[in-house]
C-alpha positions as CSV (number, residue, x, y, z in Angstrom):
1,L,15.6,-43.6,-44.4
2,L,12.0,-44.5,-45.4
3,T,10.4,-41.3,-44.1
4,T,10.0,-38.9,-47.0
5,A,8.7,-40.6,-50.0
6,P,9.4,-44.4,-50.2
7,S,6.5,-45.0,-52.4
8,R,7.8,-42.7,-55.1
9,A,11.2,-44.3,-54.9
10,V,9.7,-47.7,-55.3
11,V,7.7,-46.6,-58.4
12,V,10.9,-45.1,-59.9
13,V,12.8,-48.3,-59.4
14,R,10.0,-50.3,-60.9
15,V,9.9,-48.1,-64.0
16,V,13.7,-48.3,-64.4
17,V,13.7,-52.1,-64.1
18,V,10.8,-52.5,-66.6
19,V,12.5,-50.1,-69.1
20,G,15.8,-51.9,-68.6
21,N,14.2,-55.3,-69.3
22,A,12.3,-54.0,-72.4
23,P,13.8,-55.2,-75.7
């Protein structure tokens, strides 16, 4: 499953988590 663009997916998840934790 990690063959197309795993890096981009990880970056998106990181951004979503940071925004979700932002006050």
